[in-house]
N, C-alpha and C positions, 0 to 999 in steps of 0.2 A: 403820479405821486412823488414827493420829495422825501426819500428814505433818511435823510440827513443824519447827522453825527450827533455828538453831545451838543445838548442846547437847542435843537431845532425841534419845534413844534410838529408833530407828525400829521399833517393834515393831506387828506386826499382830495384833490381837485376833480370835481365831476365837470362834465362839459357845459358850456354856458346855455342857458335857455334863452332862445330866440325872443325878442319882444312880442310877437304876436302871442305865444304862449303865457308871457306875463301877464296878459291882460284878462287872464282868467284864472287867477290864483285865488283858491276860495280860503276859508279858515285852514289854517295849516294843522291844526289839530282839534278835533271836533271836543274835546274836554275843556275848551276855553268856554264854549257856550254853556256846558254842565256848571261849571263853577259860577257862571255869571246867574244862574238862575238861584242861587243864594244871596246873591247882592243885588239883584234887580226884581222888579214886581211883574213884569210883563215877559213872556216867552222869547227866547232867542231865535235868530234865522240865520241862514248863511250869509255872508258877505263877500262879496267880489271887490277886490282892489287891484289897481295896476301897480305891481311890485317891482323894484328894480334891485338888483345885487349891489349892495353898496359896501360889501365887506372891504376893510382895510388889511394890510399887511401887519402881524402880530407885532409889538414891539418888543426888543429883546427883554427890557425889565418885567414884562408879564409871562414870559416863556420860561417854565421851569427847566432847570438843568436836568438832561435826562440821558442816561449813558445807554450806549449800544449794548445789545443783547436784552434789555429788559422786555417783558412780555408787551405785547400790543393789544390796545382796545380798540375795536373799531365799533363807529356808531353807524347803522343803516337806518336814516331816517329822513324826514322831510324838511321844511324850511325853519322849523323850532330847532333842531338839531344842527343845522346848517348858521344859525344865529342870523337870519336875514335882518338887514340893515344896520348890522352892528359889525365892529371889527371880529376878526376870528377868535381873537383869545376872549373875547365876552360871551361866546356861547356856551351854553351848559357843559358839554363835553370838555371843553378845555377849562372851565372852572373845576369841574370834577378833578380833572387831571391835578391841578394845582393842588386842591384840598389833600387828596390822597397821597401826593407828594411829601407834603408837609407832616402828614401822618406817619410816614416811613414806607407808604406803600406806591411807588412810583412805577411809571408805564409810559410807554409811547402811545401817542394817540393817532388814530385814523378817524377823521371826521368825514363820512361820507354821506352827510345831510345833504340833499337836494331839493330846493323849494318845489313844491306842488307834486311831489312824488306820490305814489300810493302803494298798494301792496303788490299790484303787477309789475309796476316798475321795480321796486325794491327786487322780486323775484328774477326780474331781468339782469339785475346788477350784482347779485349775490356771488354769483361765480367770479367776477373781477374782483370783489373786496375780498374773498377767501384766498385769493394769489397774493395778497399783502400777508399773510400769515400771522392773523391775530389769534390771540390767546382765548380772547372773548369778545362776542359781537352782543352788542345793545341795539335790540330792534326797536325803533320807534316809528311804526307805520300803521296806516289805517283810517287815519283822521279824514283824509282827502276822499277816500274813496266811500265812509260812511256819509260824508256831506253830500256827496253826488249821487247818492242812493243806488250804491252798486250792491247787489245781491249779498247779503250776508254769508250765504253759503260761498259764495266766490271769495268774498273778503278771508274767511275763515281758511279756505282751500289754500290760498296764496300764502297766508302766514303759516301754516303748517308745512307747505312745501320749503319756503324759506329756511325754517328753523331746521328740516330735515336735513337739507343741504348744508347748513352749517354744523349740525351733530356729526353728519358723515365725514366731514373734514377734520373733524376734531375739538374744534372751539367750544366752550361753554357760551351758554346764550343766557340774556337777561332780556326779560320782556317787558316793555313800558305799556301799560293799560292805557286804554283811551275810551273815553265815553260821549254819548251823545245827548242833547238836549231833548227833552218832550216833544217840542216842535216838530220833530221828524215822524211822529206818530209812535203812540205805545208800543205795538207789537213790533215794528223794526228797531226801535230804541231798545226793548229788551231783548231781544234775539241779538243785537249789536253788542249791547253791554257783557252779556253772557260768553262771548266768544273768548276774551281775553284768559278769564280765570279758568276756564274749561280746557282751553290749550295749556295753560300752566300745569293744569293737575294732569291731563292725559299724557302730556310729555315729560312731567316730572321737571320742570325749569322752574326757576326763580322769577317773579315778576313784581313789577310796582303797581298795585292796582288803578292808582290815576296820578300818574307823573307830574301834572299840572296842578295838582291840589294847592291851593294858597295863591296860587298867581292868576289863573284864568278866572276872568270876570272882575278884576281889581285894577281899575284904571290908572292907580299910581304904579303898578308893575308891568303895564303894557304900553307900547308905543302909541303915537295919536291915531293909527290905524284902528286900534282895538283889538288888535289880533298877535301882534307878536309881541313877545316880552322884552322889556327895558334889560338894561344891564343888572340892575337890581331883581328883576324876576326871572332872569337865569341863575343869578346867585342862588335863589331860593330852590329852583329845579335841582340845581346840582346838589342842595343840600338833602333833598329828598332821595336823590339817587346815590349820594356818599356812601351811605352805610351798606346797602346792598352789593353795589359794585366793590367796594371794598371786601366785604365777606366772600364774594365769588373770586376776586382775585386771589386772596389770602389761600382758599381752597385750593387754587390752580396752582399756586407757586408750591404748596405743600405735596401735590401730585407730581409735580416734575421734578422739583429739586428741594428739599427741607432746608437746605443752607440759605435757600432767599429770602426765608421769613425774616421780618422785622424782629430787631431784639431789643 
């Protein structure tokens, strides 16, 4: 990770995914299929695509000026958080960073989105992520596991373990909710969809019920693969995320140092 100084976008670079792994990348977020149900007549199904990391270096003009010492927000997610096929500054974590900076709530960004990742992978990476000393961790995981039919109990156990590690280390957690389409079976989908609100309630953490709402299933907001959002789609996701993230950062700032609040 580049810890950078002022003006440097805080991006955590995870190890590159090998070409054989890329051949089996599934829907990076299951909620894409759910929203598609409202836009299409037929049921959706998993789609396998050959994905390649095509991320470019962020342009200087697109990177907000951030000062050292600002709180760090880390995103632990899959290819949606990573902004697969887009430049780093077009992914929704970077868009949210710019939005909040413009509103007076600046933060350093650690984007640990990794294509194809699931809850078990996230659990394996969270200790590394916590070494970056974030103030807030946004968890965007579970879609790939759900699309692969991983037992819901395993997905929930992994998410709870990830959040427990984060909370034990001190950062706040924002959980992004994921949903599955009915084509995966009514019982499995019902059990899966209930995981996120149950975790949020049990652990008393804020969460966004369906972070891809308004983007999933809309062809004009997704790339030709029908899976990954366009820059405009990421803008829409950032709009959904900005309010909850701003509230969490403001609360964190008040706890740590009241003088850091915007005036």
